[in-house]
C-alpha positions in Angstrom: 123.5 178.9 104.6 124.7 177.5 101.3 122.4 175.0 99.4 124.6 171.9 99.8 125.1 172.7 103.5 121.4 172.9 104.0 120.8 169.6 102.2 123.5 167.8 104.1 122.5 169.1 107.6 118.7 169.2 107.4 117.1 166.7 109.8 113.6 165.8 110.7 112.7 167.7 113.8 109.9 166.4 116.0 110.4 168.5 119.2 109.8 172.3 119.2 110.2 175.2 121.6 107.3 177.5 122.5 108.8 180.4 120.4 106.2 181.6 117.9 106.6 181.2 114.2 106.3 184.7 112.6 104.1 185.5 109.6 107.4 186.6 107.8 108.9 183.2 108.4 105.8 181.5 107.0 105.8 183.8 104.0 109.5 182.8 103.3 108.6 179.1 103.5 105.6 179.5 101.2 107.6 181.5 98.7 110.3 178.8 98.7 107.7 176.1 98.2 106.0 177.9 95.4 109.3 178.4 93.7 109.7 174.7 93.2 109.9 173.2 89.7 106.6 172.1 88.3 105.8 170.1 85.1 104.6 172.5 82.5 104.7 175.3 85.2 101.3 174.0 86.3 101.9 174.6 90.0 99.2 172.2 91.1 99.4 173.1 94.7 97.6 175.0 97.5 98.8 175.6 101.0 96.8 175.6 104.2 98.6 177.4 107.0 97.6 177.4 110.7 99.1 178.9 113.9 95.8 178.2 115.8 96.6 176.2 118.9 93.2 174.4 118.8 93.7 173.3 115.2 97.3 172.2 115.9 96.1 170.1 118.8 93.3 168.7 116.6 95.8 167.7 114.0 97.7 165.8 116.6 94.6 163.8 117.4 93.0 163.3 114.0 96.1 163.0 111.7 99.0 161.7 113.8 97.5 159.5 116.5 98.0 162.0 119.3 101.7 162.7 118.5 103.1 165.4 120.8 104.9 167.2 118.0 101.8 168.9 116.8 101.0 170.0 120.4 104.5 171.5 120.5 104.5 173.0 117.0 103.8 176.7 116.7 102.5 176.4 113.1 101.8 173.9 110.4 101.6 174.0 106.7 99.5 171.5 104.7 100.5 171.1 101.0 97.5 170.1 98.9 97.3 168.8 95.4 94.9 170.2 92.9 94.6 167.9 89.8 92.7 170.6 87.9 95.9 172.6 87.7 98.0 169.7 86.5 99.5 170.4 83.0 100.7 166.8 82.5 98.6 164.0 83.9 100.3 162.2 86.8 102.9 164.8 87.5 101.2 166.7 90.4 102.5 164.4 93.2 106.1 165.0 91.9 105.5 168.8 91.8 104.1 168.8 95.3 107.1 166.7 96.5 109.4 169.4 95.0 107.5 172.1 96.9 107.7 170.0 100.1 111.5 169.7 99.8 111.9 173.4 99.2 109.8 174.1 102.2 111.9 171.9 104.4 115.2 173.3 103.2 113.9 176.9 103.6 112.8 176.1 107.2 116.2 174.7 108.1 117.9 177.7 106.5 115.9 180.2 108.7 116.3 178.3 111.9 113.0 176.4 112.0 112.5 172.7 112.2 109.9 170.5 110.6 109.2 166.9 109.6 107.3 165.6 106.5 104.1 163.9 107.6 102.8 161.9 104.6 99.1 162.4 104.1 98.2 161.4 100.5 97.0 157.9 100.2 96.5 157.4 103.9 92.7 157.7 104.4 92.6 158.6 108.1 95.1 161.4 107.6 93.3 162.7 104.6 90.0 162.7 106.5 91.7 164.4 109.5 93.1 167.2 107.3 89.8 167.7 105.7 88.0 167.9 109.0 90.4 170.1 110.9 91.5 172.4 108.0 88.4 172.4 105.8 90.0 171.0 102.7 87.4 170.6 100.0 86.7 167.2 98.4 88.2 168.2 95.0 91.5 169.0 96.6 93.9 166.2 97.9 95.8 166.7 101.1 99.4 165.8 100.2 101.8 166.3 103.1 101.7 168.1 106.4 104.6 170.0 108.1 104.5 170.9 111.8 106.8 173.9 112.3 108.7 175.5 115.1 112.1 176.4 116.6 113.8 173.1 117.2 114.0 171.9 120.8 116.5 169.3 119.7 119.8 169.4 117.9 120.5 166.4 115.7 123.9 165.9 114.1 124.3 165.8 110.4 124.4 162.4 108.8 126.4 161.2 105.9 124.0 159.0 103.9 125.9 158.6 100.7 125.9 154.9 99.8 128.1 153.9 96.9 126.3 150.4 96.7 123.2 152.3 95.5 125.1 153.7 92.5 125.2 151.8 89.2 127.4 153.2 86.4 126.4 152.9 82.8 124.1 149.9 83.6 122.5 148.2 86.5 
């Protein structure tokens, strides 16, 4: 899949088949995420990966209000922010967001589906990730991605909106 095609056809997937996610697929996603741009090359991220059914079910209950997508997901990746690795104060959230986008595009490219579950700044979700995945207090859970083979096919959407473009000045 070409890059532009991946960007234009990627959709948020919330329904998954029971097909396992392989370690090789997870490594591809992690490598793509870690290849994201990062201010000062600080790479202020860590990743918690689980394929454990009990943990995935616990994430459904503690992070996402019982949402069935974690019960269907065959894996999940939590991106965590480590401010101690930040080269330029305040840039770590942007760096982690770049890693998150790379992860989503790579998942789409290899035939997996995922959806970005915001965690940072949402205290119950932060606490849920800490409890289920053992994230230490000095590390900030940033975003969580349930993963699996899509059990749904969503059409591509054209979201370009010229009214949002301002040339030369607002």
